TITIDO-36280 format. One line per 3 residues: number of its first residue (from 1); their letters; for each residue y, x, z of C-alpha. Coordinates in steps of 0.25 Angstrom, whole numbers, plus 5000, padded with zeros to 4 digits. Layout:
BEGIN
NUM	A	Y:X:Z ~ ...
***
This chain:
BEGIN
1	XXX	5165:4905:5072 ~ 5172:4909:5059 ~ 5165:4914:5046
4	XXX	5177:4920:5041 ~ 5179:4935:5043 ~ 5191:4939:5052
7	XXX	5200:4950:5050 ~ 5205:4958:5062 ~ 5219:4957:5058
10	XXX	5218:4942:5059 ~ 5214:4942:5074 ~ 5228:4945:5079
13	XXX	5222:4957:5088 ~ 5230:4966:5097 ~ 5237:4977:5088
16	XXX	5230:4988:5096 ~ 5216:4982:5094 ~ 5219:4979:5079
19	XXX	5224:4993:5077 ~ 5210:4998:5082 ~ 5203:4988:5073
22	XXX	5210:4993:5061 ~ 5207:5007:5065 ~ 5192:5004:5065
25	XXX	5194:4998:5051 ~ 5190:4984:5055 ~ 5197:4973:5046
28	XXX	5188:4961:5046 ~ 5180:4957:5058 ~ 5165:4956:5057
31	XXX	5158:4943:5057 ~ 5155:4943:5072 ~ 5170:4947:5075
34	XXX	5175:4936:5066 ~ 5167:4926:5073 ~ 5169:4931:5087
37	XXX	5184:4936:5088 ~ 5191:4923:5085 ~ 5184:4917:5097
40	XXX	5184:4929:5106 ~ 5198:4932:5104 ~ 5201:4918:5108
43	XXX	5194:4920:5122 ~ 5182:4912:5118 ~ 5168:4917:5123
46	XXX	5159:4921:5112 ~ 5144:4923:5110 ~ 5142:4931:5098
49	XXX	5129:4934:5090 ~ 5129:4947:5083 ~ 5122:4960:5081
52	XXX	5127:4973:5085 ~ 5135:4979:5073 ~ 5142:4966:5069
55	XXX	5155:4969:5076 ~ 5154:4961:5089 ~ 5158:4973:5098
58	XXX	5172:4973:5091 ~ 5173:4958:5092 ~ 5172:4958:5107
61	XXX	5180:4971:5109 ~ 5191:4965:5100 ~ 5191:4953:5109
64	XXX	5192:4961:5122 ~ 5203:4970:5117 ~ 5211:4959:5112
67	XXX	5211:4951:5125 ~ 5214:4963:5133 ~ 5226:4968:5124
70	XXX	5231:4954:5123 ~ 5230:4950:5138 ~ 5233:4963:5146
73	XXX	5231:4962:5161 ~ 5243:4960:5169 ~ 5237:4969:5180
76	XXX	5226:4979:5176 ~ 5212:4977:5182 ~ 5207:4986:5193
79	XXX	5199:4998:5189 ~ 5185:4995:5185 ~ 5188:4980:5181
82	XXX	5185:4977:5167 ~ 5192:4967:5158 ~ 5181:4966:5148
85	XXX	5166:4969:5149 ~ 5156:4971:5137 ~ 5142:4972:5141
88	XXX	5132:4979:5131 ~ 5117:4981:5133 ~ 5117:4996:5129
91	XXX	5125:5008:5132 ~ 5126:5011:5117 ~ 5131:4998:5114
94	XXX	5141:4998:5126 ~ 5146:5012:5122 ~ 5148:5007:5107
97	XXX	5156:4995:5112 ~ 5165:5004:5121 ~ 5167:5013:5108
100	XXX	5171:5001:5100 ~ 5180:4996:5111 ~ 5187:5010:5111
103	XXX	5189:5009:5096 ~ 5196:4995:5097 ~ 5204:4999:5109
106	XXX	5209:5012:5104 ~ 5224:5008:5104 ~ 5223:5001:5118
109	XXX	5222:5006:5132 ~ 5209:4998:5134 ~ 5200:5004:5145
112	XXX	5186:5003:5140 ~ 5174:5007:5149 ~ 5159:5008:5146
115	XXX	5149:5006:5158 ~ 5136:5010:5153 ~ 5123:5017:5158
118	XXX	5119:5031:5154 ~ 5133:5037:5154 ~ 5140:5044:5166
121	XXX	5141:5034:5177 ~ 5153:5041:5184 ~ 5161:5042:5172
124	XXX	5160:5027:5169 ~ 5163:5024:5184 ~ 5175:5032:5184
127	XXX	5180:5026:5171 ~ 5178:5012:5176 ~ 5185:5015:5189
130	XXX	5197:5021:5183 ~ 5204:5009:5176 ~ 5202:4994:5173
133	XXX	5193:4992:5161 ~ 5197:4984:5149 ~ 5183:4985:5142
136	XXX	5170:4988:5149 ~ 5158:4990:5141 ~ 5145:4991:5149
139	XXX	5130:4990:5150 ~ 5125:4981:5161 ~ 5118:4991:5170
142	XXX	5130:5001:5171 ~ 5140:4989:5172 ~ 5132:4983:5184
145	XXX	5132:4997:5191 ~ 5147:4999:5190 ~ 5149:4984:5194
148	XXX	5140:4985:5206 ~ 5147:4997:5211 ~ 5160:4990:5210
151	XXX	5165:4999:5199 ~ 5167:4989:5189 ~ 5174:4975:5190
154	XXX	5170:4964:5181 ~ 5178:4953:5187 ~ 5189:4954:5178
157	XXX	5182:4954:5165 ~ 5189:4945:5154 ~ 5179:4947:5143
160	XXX	5164:4949:5144 ~ 5156:4954:5132 ~ 5141:4954:5132
163	XXX	5136:4961:5120 ~ 5121:4961:5115 ~ 5117:4950:5125
166	XXX	5103:4949:5118 ~ 5101:4964:5120 ~ 5105:4963:5135
169	XXX	5095:4952:5136 ~ 5084:4961:5130 ~ 5087:4973:5139
172	XXX	5087:4965:5151 ~ 5102:4966:5155 ~ 5105:4951:5156
175	XXX	5104:4951:5172 ~ 5113:4963:5172 ~ 5123:4956:5162
178	XXX	5123:4943:5170 ~ 5127:4951:5183 ~ 5138:4957:5175
181	XXX	5143:4944:5169 ~ 5143:4938:5183 ~ 5153:4949:5187
184	XXX	5163:4945:5177 ~ 5172:4933:5178 ~ 5166:4919:5175
187	XXX	5165:4916:5160 ~ 5176:4907:5161 ~ 5185:4918:5165
190	XXX	5180:4928:5155 ~ 5178:4929:5140 ~ 5163:4932:5136
193	XXX	5158:4937:5123 ~ 5143:4937:5122 ~ 5136:4944:5110
196	XXX	5121:4945:5106 ~ 5113:4948:5094 ~ 5105:4935:5097
199	XXX	5107:4922:5104 ~ 5093:4918:5109 ~ 5092:4908:5121
202	XXX	5093:4919:5132 ~ 5106:4925:5125 ~ 5112:4911:5124
205	XXX	5109:4908:5138 ~ 5117:4921:5142 ~ 5128:4917:5133
208	XXX	5129:4904:5139 ~ 5130:4910:5153 ~ 5141:4920:5150
211	XXX	5150:4913:5140 ~ 5159:4901:5141 ~ 5158:4892:5128
214	XXX	5157:4904:5119 ~ 5159:4904:5104 ~ 5146:4908:5098
217	XXX	5147:4917:5085 ~ 5135:4923:5078 ~ 5133:4933:5067
220	XXX	5119:4932:5061 ~ 5111:4946:5062 ~ 5106:4944:5047
223	XXX	5120:4947:5042 ~ 5121:4960:5051 ~ 5108:4964:5046
226	XXX	5108:4962:5031 ~ 5123:4961:5026 ~ 5125:4976:5025
229	XXX	5112:4983:5028 ~ 5102:4986:5017 ~ 5088:4984:5024
232	XXX	5075:4991:5020 ~ 5061:4989:5026 ~ 5052:5001:5022
235	XXX	5037:5000:5024 ~ 5030:5012:5029 ~ 5019:5016:5039
238	XXX	5023:5020:5053 ~ 5019:5034:5051 ~ 5028:5036:5039
241	XXX	5041:5031:5046 ~ 5046:5045:5052 ~ 5043:5052:5039
244	XXX	5051:5041:5031 ~ 5063:5042:5040 ~ 5064:5057:5039
247	XXX	5063:5056:5024 ~ 5073:5045:5023 ~ 5083:5054:5032
250	XXX	5080:5066:5023 ~ 5081:5060:5009 ~ 5091:5048:5011
253	XXX	5100:5056:5021 ~ 5106:5043:5027 ~ 5120:5046:5032
256	XXX	5119:5038:5045 ~ 5106:5032:5049 ~ 5101:5025:5062
259	XXX	5086:5024:5064 ~ 5080:5014:5074 ~ 5067:5015:5081
262	XXX	5061:5006:5092 ~ 5058:5016:5103 ~ 5065:5028:5110
265	XXX	5053:5038:5107 ~ 5053:5034:5092 ~ 5068:5038:5092
268	XXX	5065:5052:5098 ~ 5053:5054:5089 ~ 5061:5051:5076
271	XXX	5073:5060:5080 ~ 5064:5071:5084 ~ 5056:5070:5071
274	XXX	5068:5069:5062 ~ 5075:5080:5069 ~ 5063:5089:5066
277	XXX	5064:5085:5052 ~ 5078:5090:5051 ~ 5085:5076:5052
280	XXX	5096:5076:5062 ~ 5096:5063:5071 ~ 5097:5058:5085
283	XXX	5091:5047:5093 ~ 5097:5035:5101 ~ 5088:5029:5111
286	XXX	5088:5024:5125 ~ 5081:5036:5131 ~ 5092:5046:5126
289	XXX	5103:5050:5136 ~ 5115:5041:5134 ~ 5125:5053:5132
292	XXX	5116:5058:5120 ~ 5115:5044:5114 ~ 5130:5043:5115
295	XXX	5131:5056:5108 ~ 5121:5052:5097 ~ 5129:5039:5094
298	XXX	5142:5047:5093 ~ 5136:5057:5083 ~ 5130:5046:5075
301	XXX	5143:5038:5074 ~ 5151:5051:5070 ~ 5140:5055:5060
304	XXX	5136:5068:5067 ~ 5122:5061:5068 ~ 5117:5053:5056
307	XXX	5104:5049:5061 ~ 5100:5042:5074 ~ 5087:5036:5079
310	XXX	5089:5024:5088 ~ 5082:5014:5096 ~ 5087:5000:5097
313	XXX	5093:5001:5111 ~ 5101:5013:5107 ~ 5104:5008:5093
316	XXX	5112:4996:5099 ~ 5124:5005:5102 ~ 5125:5011:5088
319	XXX	5137:5006:5081 ~ 5140:5016:5071 ~ 5147:5014:5058
322	XXX	5141:5020:5045 ~ 5126:5020:5048 ~ 5120:5020:5035
325	XXX	5105:5018:5038 ~ 5097:5011:5049 ~ 5082:5014:5049
328	XXX	5072:5006:5057 ~ 5062:5016:5059 ~ 5055:5005:5067
331	XXX	5058:4990:5066 ~ 5063:4984:5079 ~ 5055:4974:5086
334	XXX	5067:4965:5087 ~ 5072:4960:5074 ~ 5086:4959:5080
337	XXX	5086:4974:5082 ~ 5083:4976:5067 ~ 5096:4969:5064
340	XXX	5103:4977:5075 ~ 5098:4990:5069 ~ 5101:4988:5055
343	XXX	5115:4983:5059 ~ 5118:4998:5063 ~ 5121:5000:5048
346	XXX	5128:4992:5037 ~ 5140:4991:5047 ~ 5155:4989:5044
349	XXX	5153:4984:5030 ~ 5144:4996:5026 ~ 5130:4995:5020
352	XXX	5118:5000:5028 ~ 5104:5003:5026 ~ 5092:4999:5036
355	XXX	5078:5004:5033 ~ 5067:4999:5042 ~ 5053:5006:5042
358	XXX	5042:4996:5042 ~ 5029:5001:5047 ~ 5016:4993:5051
361	XXX	5023:4993:5065 ~ 5036:4987:5061 ~ 5031:4976:5052
364	XXX	5029:4967:5063 ~ 5044:4967:5066 ~ 5048:4963:5052
367	XXX	5046:4948:5053 ~ 5055:4947:5064 ~ 5066:4955:5057
370	XXX	5064:4946:5044 ~ 5066:4934:5053 ~ 5078:4939:5060
373	XXX	5085:4943:5047 ~ 5081:4931:5040 ~ 5076:4938:5027
376	XXX	5063:4944:5022 ~ 5061:4959:5024 ~ 5055:4967:5012
379	XXX	5048:4980:5016 ~ 5048:4991:5005 ~ 5043:5005:5004
382	XXX	5053:5016:5007 ~ 5062:5018:4995 ~ 5063:5033:4995
***
């Protein structure tokens, strides 16, 4: 693994792909991209440890597109057969990956298809049946449904990507993922890229099963959390949180803010409260219809909505440039989720601000976050 940053111009990528990368303004690869691409572009299996927001999505998409552009098929696959498969744990993440793939493939004829739950089944089925698939992005449940009906064919997959394996494990998807992997060619006949924010024994066991002599690369989460994000921990009582959030929105007027809560009912409560106070905002939570969540994400990306209240599951699909502030209205119970949350800001070289409200309920979660960050947390009073 190289410690030196890689420039995309030095990777000898296909012209159509390089032009799309130039359009996106990417010149120098991120640390995870610099570590992964020299191996993945050389057809090695890779296991990568990195949080969401580090650029790993582009790393595996660039690998897939390079292979497909440099090695076109002599004869096209039949409709419904996928050349590459990307598995993601949530609809939001899968749809973000699909969006990123379209940005990178804009100058190519790459057929990109998403198979995810909560979106019109018939339309997805028609798209799958209409043509061979170059890049299939899917969540496990919907993919197994289509495959079980014979609509999708995974026997021709050349590159398999398993993203956020630890989250798959936490959500109970591993039996489904195992069934899917067994429908693809054996690991000696495919390239496998396996990503996870953490590599505990369970995740390592999965990686050993599904990859062949992989190169392992790791980007430590501390660098994601602290390099470009100013972190603040504000002490206050539980019953003052809502008032403080309203006052912060009104007085500071943050240009693009994401507020994290732990429960869906808390997201609804905050949105209703802030709306009554004249603060425009929207919610992203698991109980909100998928179409509405997509619309909210789109408005947030475009700046039509500047304040979103989200739970962690919904928040994993938020890849929006220019988020200025992240507020942890409640500290997460999982320290890794803290790093994931604040990684929504301070992206693409910009600085961001993360503020955590620490009440008597949240204090129990501080030691685990301190341990995960490897640094002492200093709590202060709100500074406005």
